C-alpha positions as CSV (number, residue, x, y, z in Angstrom):
1,M,-25.5,18.4,-31.4
2,A,-29.0,19.7,-32.1
3,L,-31.1,21.1,-29.3
4,A,-34.4,19.4,-28.2
5,T,-36.9,22.0,-29.3
6,R,-40.6,22.4,-30.0
7,P,-42.5,25.3,-31.4
8,D,-44.0,27.9,-29.0
9,P,-47.8,28.1,-29.9
10,R,-47.7,31.8,-29.1
11,T,-44.8,32.8,-31.4
12,D,-44.2,29.7,-33.6
13,K,-40.5,30.0,-32.5
14,P,-38.6,27.0,-31.2
15,T,-38.0,26.8,-27.5
16,D,-35.4,24.8,-25.6
17,T,-37.0,21.9,-23.6
18,R,-33.8,20.8,-21.8
19,A,-34.1,20.6,-18.0
20,P,-32.5,23.7,-16.3
21,R,-29.2,23.2,-14.6
22,T,-29.5,23.0,-10.8
23,K,-27.5,25.6,-9.0
24,G,-24.7,24.4,-6.8
25,T,-24.1,21.2,-8.6
26,R,-21.2,22.1,-10.7
27,R,-19.0,19.2,-11.6
28,P,-15.5,19.3,-10.1
29,R,-12.9,20.2,-12.7
30,T,-10.0,18.1,-11.6
31,A,-9.7,14.2,-11.7
32,L,-9.1,14.2,-8.0
33,G,-12.1,16.2,-7.3
34,R,-14.3,14.1,-9.4
35,L,-13.0,10.9,-7.6
36,W,-13.7,12.4,-4.2
37,S,-17.2,13.4,-5.2
38,S,-18.1,9.9,-6.2
39,T,-19.1,7.2,-3.8
40,I,-16.5,4.8,-5.0
41,G,-13.9,7.5,-4.6
42,K,-14.8,8.0,-0.9
43,K,-14.8,4.3,-0.4
44,T,-11.3,4.1,-2.0
45,V,-10.0,7.0,0.3
46,M,-11.5,5.2,3.3
47,A,-9.9,1.8,2.3
48,V,-6.4,3.2,1.6
49,S,-6.3,5.4,4.7
50,G,-7.5,2.5,6.7
51,L,-4.9,0.1,5.5
52,F,-2.2,2.7,6.2
53,L,-3.5,3.0,9.7
54,L,-3.6,-0.8,10.1
55,G,0.1,-0.9,9.1
56,Y,0.9,1.6,11.8
57,L,-1.0,-0.4,14.4
58,V,1.0,-3.5,13.5
59,V,4.3,-1.6,14.0
60,H,3.0,0.2,17.1
61,M,1.9,-3.1,18.8
62,A,5.3,-4.7,18.1
63,G,7.0,-1.7,19.7
64,N,4.6,-1.9,22.7
65,L,5.6,-5.5,23.3
66,K,9.2,-4.3,24.2
67,V,7.8,-3.3,27.5
68,F,8.1,-7.1,28.5
69,F,11.9,-6.8,28.1
70,G,12.4,-4.2,30.7
71,P,12.7,-0.4,30.9
72,D,16.1,-0.3,29.1
73,E,14.7,-2.1,26.1
74,M,11.5,0.0,26.0
75,N,13.1,3.4,26.7
76,G,15.9,2.6,24.2
77,Y,13.4,1.8,21.5
78,A,11.6,5.1,22.2
79,H,14.9,7.0,21.9
80,W,15.7,5.2,18.7
81,L,12.4,6.3,17.1
82,R,13.5,9.9,17.8
83,T,16.8,9.5,15.9
84,I,15.5,7.7,12.7
85,G,16.9,9.5,9.7
86,E,19.8,11.3,11.4
87,P,21.9,13.0,10.3
88,V,19.9,13.4,7.0
89,V,17.0,14.8,9.0
90,H,17.0,16.6,12.4
91,H,16.2,14.9,15.7
92,E,12.5,13.8,15.9
93,W,11.7,14.9,12.4
94,F,10.7,11.4,11.4
95,L,8.3,11.2,14.3
96,W,6.7,14.5,13.3
97,I,6.4,13.4,9.7
98,M,4.7,10.2,10.8
99,R,2.4,12.2,13.1
100,V,1.3,14.5,10.3
101,A,0.8,11.5,8.0
102,L,-1.2,9.7,10.6
103,L,-3.3,12.8,11.3
104,A,-4.1,13.2,7.6
105,A,-5.0,9.5,7.3
106,V,-7.3,9.7,10.4
107,V,-9.0,12.9,9.0
108,A,-9.5,11.4,5.5
109,H,-10.8,8.2,7.0
110,A,-13.3,9.9,9.3
111,V,-14.6,12.4,6.7
112,A,-15.0,9.7,4.1
113,A,-16.8,7.5,6.7
114,Y,-19.1,10.4,7.7
115,Q,-20.0,11.5,4.1
116,L,-20.7,7.9,3.1
117,S,-23.0,7.6,6.1
118,R,-24.8,10.7,5.1
119,L,-25.2,9.5,1.5
120,D,-26.6,6.2,2.8
121,I,-29.1,8.0,4.9
122,A,-30.1,10.3,2.0
123,A,-30.6,7.5,-0.3
124,R,-33.2,5.9,2.0
125,P,-35.0,8.7,4.0
126,V,-37.9,6.4,4.9
127,K,-37.0,3.7,7.4
128,Y,-37.7,0.2,6.4
129,V,-40.9,-1.4,7.6
130,H,-39.0,-4.6,8.6
131,Q,-35.6,-4.2,10.0
132,R,-33.0,-5.8,7.8
133,R,-30.8,-8.5,9.4
134,R,-27.2,-7.2,9.6
135,A,-24.2,-9.3,8.9
136,S,-22.3,-9.2,12.2
137,Y,-21.8,-7.5,15.4
138,A,-18.7,-5.7,14.0
139,T,-20.8,-4.4,11.2
140,R,-23.4,-3.0,13.6
141,T,-20.7,-1.3,15.7
142,M,-18.5,0.2,13.0
143,R,-19.9,3.7,13.5
144,W,-19.8,4.0,17.2
145,G,-16.7,1.9,17.3
146,G,-15.0,4.6,15.2
147,V,-16.1,7.2,17.6
148,I,-14.7,5.3,20.5
149,V,-11.4,4.9,18.8
150,A,-11.2,8.6,17.9
151,L,-11.9,9.6,21.5
152,F,-9.3,7.1,22.7
153,V,-6.6,8.6,20.4
154,V,-7.1,12.0,22.1
155,W,-6.9,10.4,25.5
156,H,-3.9,8.3,24.5
157,I,-2.0,11.4,23.3
158,L,-2.8,13.3,26.5
159,D,-1.8,10.2,28.6
160,L,1.4,8.8,27.1
161,T,2.6,11.6,24.9
162,T,2.1,14.9,26.7
163,G,1.5,13.4,30.1
164,T,-1.4,15.8,30.8
165,V,-3.7,13.1,32.3
166,N,-0.8,11.0,33.6
167,P,0.6,12.9,36.7
168,N,2.6,9.9,37.8
169,G,4.4,9.6,34.5
170,E,7.9,10.7,33.8
171,H,8.8,12.8,30.8
172,G,10.8,10.9,28.2
173,R,10.5,7.6,30.0
174,P,7.7,5.6,28.2
175,Y,8.2,2.4,30.3
176,E,7.5,4.2,33.6
177,N,4.5,6.1,31.9
178,I,3.0,2.8,30.8
179,V,3.3,1.3,34.3
180,A,1.9,4.5,35.8
181,T,-1.2,4.5,33.4
182,F,-2.0,0.8,33.9
183,S,-1.6,1.0,37.7
184,T,-5.0,2.9,37.7
185,W,-8.3,1.3,37.2
186,Y,-9.6,3.9,34.8
187,G,-6.5,3.7,32.7
188,N,-7.1,0.0,32.2
189,V,-10.9,0.3,31.6
190,I,-10.4,3.0,28.9
191,Y,-7.6,1.1,27.2
192,I,-9.4,-2.3,27.2
193,V,-12.6,-0.9,25.8
194,A,-10.8,1.0,23.2
195,M,-8.8,-2.0,22.1
196,L,-11.9,-4.2,21.8
197,A,-13.4,-1.5,19.6
198,V,-10.2,-1.4,17.5
199,G,-10.4,-5.2,17.0
200,L,-14.0,-5.1,15.8
201,H,-13.1,-2.1,13.6
202,I,-10.3,-4.1,11.9
203,R,-12.3,-7.2,11.6
204,H,-14.9,-5.6,9.5
205,G,-12.8,-2.8,8.0
206,F,-10.1,-5.0,6.4
207,Y,-12.6,-7.2,4.7
208,G,-14.5,-4.1,3.4
209,A,-11.3,-2.4,2.2
210,A,-10.2,-5.6,0.3
211,Q,-13.6,-5.6,-1.4
212,T,-13.4,-1.9,-2.3
213,L,-9.9,-2.3,-3.8
214,G,-10.9,-5.2,-6.0
215,A,-9.1,-7.9,-4.0
216,G,-12.3,-9.8,-3.2
217,S,-13.7,-12.7,-5.1
218,A,-15.8,-15.8,-4.5
219,R,-12.5,-17.9,-4.2
220,R,-10.7,-15.5,-1.9
221,D,-13.7,-14.6,0.2
222,R,-13.0,-17.1,2.9
223,A,-9.3,-16.3,3.0
224,L,-10.0,-12.6,3.4
225,K,-12.4,-13.2,6.2
226,A,-9.9,-15.4,8.0
227,T,-7.1,-12.9,7.5
228,A,-9.4,-10.1,8.9
229,D,-10.3,-12.3,11.9
230,G,-6.6,-13.2,12.4
231,L,-5.4,-9.6,12.3
232,A,-8.1,-8.4,14.6
233,L,-7.4,-11.1,17.2
234,V,-3.5,-10.8,17.1
235,L,-3.7,-6.9,17.3
236,T,-6.3,-7.0,20.1
237,L,-4.4,-9.6,22.2
238,G,-1.1,-7.9,21.5
239,F,-2.3,-4.5,22.7
240,L,-4.2,-5.9,25.7
241,S,-1.2,-7.9,26.8
242,V,0.4,-4.7,28.0
243,P,-2.2,-3.6,30.6
244,I,-2.6,-7.3,31.7
245,G,1.2,-7.5,32.2
246,V,1.1,-4.5,34.5
247,M,-2.0,-5.6,36.4
248,T,-0.5,-9.1,36.9
249,G,2.9,-7.8,38.0
250,I,4.8,-9.2,35.0
251,V,5.6,-5.6,34.1
252,E,6.5,-3.4,37.1
């Protein structure tokens, strides 16, 4: 390929007129690196990790509902989780594998969301003269909702996993720990606010993930929105039923 040149009036020798390469903008060498460096790549990572976390929430909610069948059922379920895979894998290895996978998904989801947010801000450094109307309350709260959920995850681990902030709990007895947590006003407030944020996040995020992964179309748009609304509603009510059960004395 010939170089774009023109004669230098001082020497009559051709000079290169191509724009100089900007330092620090070297293209990633691997296909994975190129995917991550693109906007669509970040959106895909965010969508896939979000759907993985959504699947976990569905299973987690179903497990939480065992609290309504009494301490033997709930504590037996918790014990079973620690024995999955035995004797092929050691005791609690499945749980730790899942914890690592969930942590990786959360980090990937959060980093992709943050970088996409920064790219969006960089693309329009000057604020609009007229504020654009946004689609929904869930859309407006995706960012701070994600922060609330992230902070809640930390609290949830310290509360029901390590027992650090749950002094009335009992090690290895999740039923008793749940009752102890939701017997306090602050435990209920934190959990309820977080679950409402989770519901809004799912409502908007599921639809966005479907669009990113190519599942959206004019014909399926209504069905996808209905599915997103249904998932958000079922998960929110399912999770909130546990503290409500403790507060009303159904679970004690």
